[in-house]
N, C-alpha and C positions, 0 to 999 in steps of 0.2 A: 526443605530442598528434597526436590525429586531425586530417584534415583538416578536417572543420567547425572543430576549432575555432579552428586556422590563418586559415581564411577569419572569421571573428564577431571575431577579436581584429582582424584588416586592418579590420575596418565598424566601429569604436566612435570614436563622434563622437559620445553623446547627453551631456545636459546632467544635474545631477547628481538625483538620486531623495528626494524626500520622503517617506517613512510614518511617520504616528503622530506627528509633529512632529519625528522623527529627521532629518536629511540625511546622505545616504548619496554621497556625492561617488567619483570614477573611484580616488583611493589608498585610501579606505574598503572601497571594493567588493576591491580589490586584498586588503586586509589579512584579508579572509575568506573569501578563496582559497586564501591564505596556511595560515590556521588551516585549512580543509578541507582541502589537500592533503598536509597535514605527519602524516605515519603514527607520528611521536614525541608528536603532541597526544594527549590524554585523547579517547577515542571520545565521551565527552559534550560536550565542547567543539568538534569536530568538526560534531554534528547541530545544535549551537544557530547555528552560521555557515549551515550548511546552508539551514534554514528562514528566515534570515534573506534567503539570497540568493533563495530559493525566493519572499518575499513582495517584495522589489526586482523580480525579472522583468524584465529587462531585455537587449538583447545580453550585454555586460560579463558578466551572475550568469548566466546561460544557459552562456556562452563556459569559466565557473570549476566548474561542475558538471562539464561534459564533460571538463575537464581532471583533476578528482579522480578520473572513470571510467578514466581512462588510468593515473594512480597506486595506486592504493586498495587496500591487502592485508587488508581487511576484506570477507567476505562479505555481511554486515547492513548498512554505511555502502554498498558497492557498488547494493545493495538500492534502499537510500534515495534513491539518487543519482537512480534511474532512475523511482522512483515520481513526486519532486517535476519531474522534466523532463517529467513527462503530466500532473502535475498544475497546471505553467504554460502547458498548452496553447501551444505555440509550432513551428509544424512545421520551425524549425532545430535542433531535437531528433534530427527523424526518420532522417535517416544514422546517428547515433552510435545509436541503440536498434536500429535495424535490424542495424547490426554486430553488436552485444551478442547480441538475438535468434536471430542464424545461429550464432555459434559458443559451439559443445558443451563449451568448454573454463572457459566461463565458468561460476558457480556456479547450479544450477536456480533457486534463489530470485531471483537476480538477471535470470536469463534470462526468469522467470515475469513479472517487474515489468516488465521492458522489453515484454513482450508489451501488457501491460496498458498499462502508458502509451502504446503508438500508440493503442491502443481510445479513452484519452483522449482523445488528441491530436484523433482522429476525421479524418484524410483518408484519400480517397478510395483514395488513394495505396497506401496500406497493405494494403490489401486482397488482393492476391495475396498477399504473403508471408502475411498470416496466414491464408489459407485451406490454402497449401501446406503451415502449422505443426499444422497441424487433421488433418491424416491419418498412421497408424501409421507407414505404409513410411515416411514421410520424416523424423519425428518422435518419439523412444523415450520420451523423457520426459510422464506419462499429464496430470502437472500445466502444464507446459508446451501442450500439446495444448487442455487445455481451456481454457486463459487465452487461447490464438488464439481459440476456439469463440468466447466471448464477445465477444473485442474485437470480430470481423469481426460477430458479431450486433449489437454496441452499432452500428457507424458505418453498417451499411444499415439499420437503426432510426432513427436519426435521420437518415439520408436521405430515408426515406420518409414522415417523421410531422414534422407540426408542433411544437416542442421547448415552444416560449416555454409552451405552458398545462401542459405534462408537469413545468418546471422549476419553477414555482409550487411542485408539493406540496415543492421541497426547499428551503424558506424558513430550514430548522433549518442547515442544514449547507452548506458552501462549497466540498464536495469532490467534485470527478469523480469520479462513482461509473463502477462497471464495468457498469450496469446500471440504466436509470431507474424510479424508483415507480411501481405501478400508480394510475390517476387516480381519484378519488372512490371507493377500495374503502377502508372501515373493520371490518371484521367481519374482527378476530386469529385467530378458530378457523378460519376459510375459510384466511385467509395463513398461518395452521397446515401445513392441508395441503397447500396450493400447494406451501410450502416442501417438505416431507418426501417429494413425488411423483415419485419417478424415473422415470414414464411421460412426463414433461412435460420440454420444452428446459432444460440450463441457465442460459439467457438468462432464461426464464420462470419458474422456482426464485428467481434472482437478485432478479426486479422484484419478488416478493411477500415477499423479504428484505431490501428496502430502505424497502417499503413500513411493514413492522413496526418498522422502524427510527425511520422516519419521526415514526410512530404515539408510541412512547417510551414505553408503559404496563410496569408488570411484566409485565401479562401477554402484553407483546409479548416481554418478556425474556426471559419461560421457554418460551414459543413458539419461539424464538432458538435456547434452550438447549437443544432436542431435538438440534439438530445435532450438538452435542459427547455425548450421551449415548447415542447409538444404536450398539448394537456389532450390527446385523445383517449382512447383505449390502447394505442400503443407503447404508453410506458406506463400506463394505470389503469390496473383490471382488478375486478372482482375474485376472491378466490375462496370461495365459502362464504363466512361471515366474518372475513377479514379482510381490508383494503389495504391491497401489495402495491407499491409505487414502481414495482420493476425495477429497486434502488440500486442493486448492482450497477446496472449500465449505465446511471446516471453518478453513481460515483467515483467509476474508473475513468467516464470523462471528465470528470474534473480534473483528477490525480494525472490526467495526461494533458491537462490545460497548466499544471503547476511544472511539468516538466517540460512544457513547450516555452513558455514563459513570454507568451505574447500579448500583447496591450489588446488587441482586437478580442480575446477571452475575458477581459475586465467585467464588462457592462452585463455580461452573462452569471457569473461569480456574484459579481455583487447582486444580482436579482436571485439567485439563490440563497446567497447566505440568510439575505432580509426575510424569507419567506419563513414563518414562525412554524406554519404547519407541515414545513418541510421535515425530512427522516430526518436525527441528528449525526445520524452518518455522512448523510450528502450534505451538510453544512459546515463538520469538521472537514473537510475533502475540502471546501470551495475554500474556506477560511485559509489552510494551508497551502492551495493554489496562490490566493492571495499574496500570501507572505514569500512566497518564491517569485510575483512578477515584481513586485515592488515597487510600484509607481507613488507618486501622491494620493491618489483616488485609495489605491488597496490602504492605507496608511490611515486615513479617516475612517472607512468603514471598518478594518480591524479597532482601532481604539476605540470606535463604537461598542463592537459588539465580546470586548476582550473583559463587561460585565454581565454578560447576557444569564440569564435565568437558568439557561440547561447548561450544564456542566460541561460536558463535551465541545458544546460549540465556546464556551466563555472558553476554556483552557487551548483550543483549537486556536481561538485569536488572539491568546498568551502569546505562543510559542509561532503562531505566524510574523508577529510582529518581533520577535526576536532574529527570523528567516529574515525578517525584509530589513534589519538593522543589517545583516552580516552582507545579506548583496548591497547596501550601500554603503560597504566598507571597504579596507583595503587586507581586511583577516582575508588570508589563502586558505583557508577551510573552515567548515562548517561543525568546528569538533572542537572540544576541550582537551588543548595542551598543555 
């Protein structure tokens, strides 16, 4: 267990938590932790426990997620654990996330998510670390460098701007995003051009991306899909002897499609999932997005890929199928209660 987990355990003196009429006692939260930390429990069940702990969002639930990061044998779940710590926006998770980012033995997708989570929490104490990991001489992984660049820019932007008005643009989504939307801009074509303009900073392009998400029309979806379809140097370029997909941009596009749940994105997501030479991180995000959209076509392709030879893709398809079942059911939340 990390030192932070020990500290949090010693600090637990909290009342029971009530969410949507369900009472979560200390004992119930411990049960959720036991499920989450069990490598023998089916992954979908562990995901549901995780998202319940995320919703509870107190010292004990943060501690439970940190414990899982100490013991989890799934890169997919580790990445999701880091994501949830960021979405909970509690500075108690910073030390754990910092340790993950700095430990190169962790999977790239987990380190990427730890960096993004530090940006989501938004503490200025993370700026020095994030800036360090934007430098090629210090950080070898392009995806991690780009994520740190985004997280660093986000924290500075929030420091220098009044976020109350900007946050009003996000009324449809509760997530803490890597970049805020642009204010009062609705020209979809112009936003699409900004999205694809490699001369702009990643942060500015991501602001256009999340603005298109908020607009939410089929036209906006098709502009976002250009990020999947472009095979030029725009998204694929050589860096030294390594072939870089500019994976991060495509990952976030798939993530946004999952949030939008628009059927117009399904063909692009299926095409991405079916590319065996695509990054595992990209295919994972496509699979989970298809689970959120939950159409018959999504069911067929996820069923096919639940036995994929890539572990992360296989697990993502299995979790996607569980999400699909939830979205097509009368369950009131994606959680273990």
